[in-house]
C-alpha positions in Angstrom: 118.8 150.9 -86.6 117.2 148.0 -84.9 116.9 144.8 -87.0 113.8 143.0 -85.7 114.6 139.9 -87.8 118.1 139.5 -86.4 119.0 136.6 -84.2 120.0 139.0 -81.4 117.1 140.1 -79.2 115.8 143.6 -79.4 116.9 144.2 -75.8 120.5 143.1 -76.7 120.6 145.2 -79.8 119.5 148.3 -77.8 122.1 147.7 -75.2 124.9 147.4 -77.9 123.7 150.7 -79.4 123.6 152.4 -76.1 119.8 152.9 -76.3 117.2 152.5 -73.6 114.8 149.6 -74.3 111.8 151.8 -74.3 113.1 153.7 -77.4 112.9 150.4 -79.4 109.2 150.1 -79.0 108.1 153.7 -78.7 106.4 155.3 -81.8 106.0 159.1 -81.6 102.4 160.3 -81.7 101.5 163.0 -84.3 100.4 166.4 -82.9 96.6 166.3 -82.3 94.2 168.8 -83.9 93.4 170.1 -80.4 97.1 170.7 -79.6 97.6 172.4 -83.0 94.7 174.8 -82.2 96.0 175.4 -78.7 99.6 176.1 -80.1 98.1 178.6 -82.6 96.3 180.4 -79.7 99.4 180.4 -77.5 101.5 181.8 -80.4 99.1 184.6 -81.2 98.8 185.6 -77.5 102.6 185.4 -77.0 103.1 187.8 -80.0 100.7 190.3 -78.4 101.8 189.8 -74.8 105.3 188.3 -74.7 105.7 188.7 -71.0 103.0 186.1 -70.2 104.2 182.8 -68.8 102.3 179.5 -68.7 100.3 180.5 -65.6 99.1 183.8 -67.0 98.5 182.2 -70.5 96.3 179.6 -68.9 94.1 182.2 -67.2 93.9 184.4 -70.3 93.1 181.5 -72.6 90.4 180.3 -70.1 88.9 183.8 -70.2 88.5 183.3 -74.0 87.0 179.9 -73.6 90.1 177.8 -74.3 90.8 175.5 -71.4 94.1 173.7 -70.8 96.3 172.8 -67.9 99.3 175.0 -67.0 101.8 172.1 -67.4 100.4 171.2 -70.8 100.7 174.8 -71.9 104.3 174.9 -70.6 105.1 171.7 -72.5 103.7 173.1 -75.8 105.7 176.4 -75.2 108.9 174.3 -74.9 108.0 172.5 -78.0 107.4 175.7 -79.9 110.7 177.2 -78.6 109.1 180.2 -76.8 109.3 181.5 -73.3 108.0 184.4 -71.3 110.1 187.5 -71.9 110.7 188.5 -68.3 113.5 188.3 -65.8 114.0 184.7 -64.6 116.1 183.0 -61.9 119.5 181.5 -62.7 119.9 183.4 -65.9 123.7 183.5 -65.7 123.9 179.7 -65.7 125.1 178.4 -69.0 124.1 175.0 -70.4 126.9 172.4 -69.9 129.4 172.8 -72.7 127.6 175.9 -74.1 129.3 179.3 -73.6 127.1 182.3 -73.1 128.6 185.4 -74.7 128.0 188.9 -73.2 125.5 191.4 -74.6 127.4 194.0 -76.6 124.8 196.4 -77.9 124.0 198.3 -74.8 124.5 202.1 -75.5 125.8 201.4 -79.0 124.6 203.6 -81.8 123.7 201.3 -84.7 123.8 203.5 -87.8 125.5 201.5 -90.6 124.4 198.5 -92.7 126.4 195.4 -91.7 127.2 196.9 -88.4 124.9 194.5 -86.4 123.1 191.4 -87.6 120.4 189.7 -85.5 119.3 186.1 -85.6 116.3 184.5 -84.1 113.9 181.5 -84.5 110.1 181.4 -84.4 107.3 178.9 -84.6 105.2 178.7 -87.8 101.8 176.8 -87.6 100.6 174.7 -90.5 97.4 172.9 -91.3 98.9 169.7 -90.0 101.8 170.2 -87.6 104.3 173.1 -87.5 107.8 174.2 -88.6 110.4 176.7 -87.5 111.6 179.8 -89.2 115.2 181.1 -88.6 116.3 184.5 -90.1 119.2 186.9 -90.2 118.2 190.6 -90.1 120.4 193.7 -90.7 119.4 195.7 -87.6 119.5 199.4 -88.9 117.9 198.7 -92.3 115.5 195.9 -91.1 116.4 193.9 -94.2 116.1 190.1 -94.0 119.4 188.9 -95.3 118.7 185.1 -95.2 116.1 182.8 -93.8 115.3 179.1 -93.6 112.1 177.1 -92.8 113.2 174.0 -91.0 111.5 171.1 -89.1 113.7 171.2 -86.0 115.6 173.5 -83.6 119.1 172.5 -84.4 122.4 174.5 -84.6 123.0 173.3 -88.2 120.1 175.4 -89.5 121.3 178.5 -87.7 124.8 177.9 -89.1 123.6 177.4 -92.6 121.5 180.6 -92.6 124.3 182.8 -91.2 126.8 181.4 -93.6 124.4 182.1 -96.5 124.2 185.7 -95.3 128.0 185.9 -95.1 128.4 184.7 -98.7 125.9 187.2 -100.0 126.5 190.3 -97.9 130.0 190.1 -96.3 130.8 190.1 -92.7 129.2 192.3 -90.0 130.9 193.7 -87.0 128.6 192.1 -84.5 126.2 189.1 -84.7 123.5 189.2 -82.0 121.3 186.2 -80.9 119.3 185.0 -78.0 120.5 182.2 -75.7 118.7 179.4 -77.5 120.6 176.1 -77.6 120.9 176.4 -81.4 122.8 179.7 -81.0 125.0 178.7 -78.1 126.2 175.4 -79.7 129.8 175.5 -80.8 128.7 174.5 -84.4 127.1 177.9 -84.7 129.4 180.1 -82.5 132.6 178.7 -84.2 131.1 179.6 -87.6 130.5 183.2 -86.6 133.8 183.7 -84.7 135.8 182.2 -87.6 134.7 185.2 -89.7 136.1 187.6 -87.2 132.7 188.8 -85.9 132.0 189.6 -82.3 129.2 187.5 -80.9 126.6 189.1 -78.7 123.8 187.4 -76.8 120.6 188.8 -75.3 120.0 188.7 -71.6 117.6 185.7 -71.1 114.0 186.9 -71.1 115.1 190.5 -72.1 112.7 191.3 -75.0 114.2 194.7 -75.6 117.6 193.2 -76.6 116.2 191.6 -79.8 113.1 193.8 -80.4 113.8 194.3 -84.2 113.5 190.6 -84.9 110.5 190.3 -82.7 108.8 193.0 -84.8 109.7 191.0 -87.9 108.0 187.9 -86.5 104.9 189.9 -85.8 104.9 191.3 -89.4 105.4 187.9 -91.1 102.8 186.1 -89.0 100.0 188.7 -89.1 100.7 189.8 -92.7 101.1 186.3 -94.2 101.3 183.2 -92.0 98.1 183.6 -90.1 96.2 184.2 -93.4 97.3 180.8 -94.8 97.0 177.2 -93.8 100.1 175.5 -95.2 99.5 171.9 -96.1 103.2 171.0 -96.6 106.7 172.2 -95.6 107.4 173.0 -99.2 104.3 175.3 -99.4 105.4 177.1 -96.3 108.9 177.6 -97.7 107.7 179.0 -101.0 105.2 181.4 -99.5 107.5 182.7 -96.8 110.2 183.2 -99.3 107.7 185.2 -101.5 106.8 187.3 -98.4 110.4 188.2 -97.6 111.1 189.2 -101.2 108.1 191.6 -101.0 109.1 192.7 -97.5 112.6 193.6 -98.6 111.8 195.3 -101.9 108.3 196.7 -101.7 107.1 197.1 -98.1 107.6 200.7 -96.9 108.6 201.4 -93.3 107.7 204.6 -91.6 110.7 204.2 -89.3 112.9 204.2 -92.4 111.5 207.4 -93.8 109.1 205.4 -96.0 112.0 203.5 -97.6 112.0 199.7 -98.2 114.5 197.7 -96.3 116.5 197.1 -99.5 116.9 200.8 -100.2 117.7 201.6 -96.6 120.3 198.9 -96.6 122.0 200.3 -99.7 121.8 203.8 -98.3 123.4 202.8 -95.0 126.3 200.9 -96.5 129.6 202.8 -95.6 131.0 202.5 -99.2 127.7 203.9 -100.6 127.9 206.9 -98.2 131.5 207.5 -99.2 130.7 207.4 -102.9 127.8 209.8 -102.4 130.2 212.2 -100.5 132.8 212.0 -103.3 130.1 212.7 -105.9 129.1 215.9 -104.1 132.7 217.0 -103.8 133.2 216.4 -107.5 130.2 218.5 -108.3 131.5 221.3 -106.1 134.8 221.3 -107.9 133.0 221.7 -111.3 131.0 224.6 -109.9 134.1 226.4 -108.6 135.9 225.9 -111.9 133.0 227.3 -113.9 132.8 230.3 -111.6 136.6 230.9 -112.1 136.2 230.8 -115.9 133.6 233.6 -115.6 135.8 235.7 -113.4 138.9 235.3 -115.6 141.0 233.9 -112.8 141.3 230.3 -114.1 144.8 229.3 -113.0 144.5 230.5 -109.4 141.2 228.8 -109.0 142.2 225.5 -110.5 145.1 225.1 -108.1 143.5 226.6 -105.0 139.7 226.9 -105.2 138.8 229.9 -102.9 137.0 229.0 -99.7 136.8 225.3 -100.6 138.6 222.6 -98.4 138.3 218.9 -98.6 
C-alpha cells in the first residue's frame, strides 16, 4: 500500500490513504512462546470455570505457579475472543451500527431437528500461534452441521459457515448466537434474515443461553485439540474436520439415548417422524385386513376397519 520508493514522502502517502503515520513503520510482533503458553492455560481454565474474569484468573494461575498481570491476562482474553460468563454492566448497549436481537429460546421446547441452530466461535491453540473455530450446531441432536477454522474473528467467516449449513440442511426456524461482533455485523445478520429465519442472541455473559455449543467446545478441545500440537493452519483444519466426522457419525451420547448426533438428527426430522407414523398406520391396515379375511367379513372391514381411526 505504501510505496517506499515513490517521490512522495511516506508521511504524505499515509495522509492520502487516511492512515496514521505510525502504521507505516509499525511491524506486528509474533506471539511469544510465553504468551502462547499463558493463552493455553487461560483457555483450559476458562473451559473448566467460565465464570472467572481476569482478576480471578490471575489469582488462580498464580496459585498454580503461572504469574502474569491482570491487564495482560485481560488483553490475551480479548485476543482469544473470550470473556467471563457472568452478568456485566451495560449489557443492553449495542455497538454502534450493530443491532442486538432478543433472546427467543426462553421457555421454548426444542424437540425437532432444524428447529434451532446455534453458532459460536472458540480459540484453538497451535504449536506456533493460534486460530479460531466457528461452528453451526443443531441444538436438539447436537450434530455439527458446518464448521470452519479461520485466522481472524470476522463476520465473513460466520456468514460462510451458516450459508454452507443452509445449502446442505435447509433452513431452521431460529438461529441463535452470542453478541460477538462477528454475529451482530449486518453481513451475518442479513444473510440469516434473508432465509426467513428468526435471529436470537444470548444475553451477554449468560452461559446457559448457549450451553450446548459450550459443551461441544469442551469435547473438541479435550478429546482432540489438547492432545495435538498443530504446526500449521492446514493441519488444524484437517484434524478438526476428521474429529467432527467422528463426532457426528460414531460418538455416542448418553443424553441422546446412546445415539450418534447423525442418527439423532435423522430421527428428529419432522418428515422422518411423519414417514415412520405412516408406515405404522400402513402396517395396522394390513393387520386389520388379514383379520377380516379370517373372519369372512372382508367387504365391511375393507371399507370401515372396526375400531380403527386415522
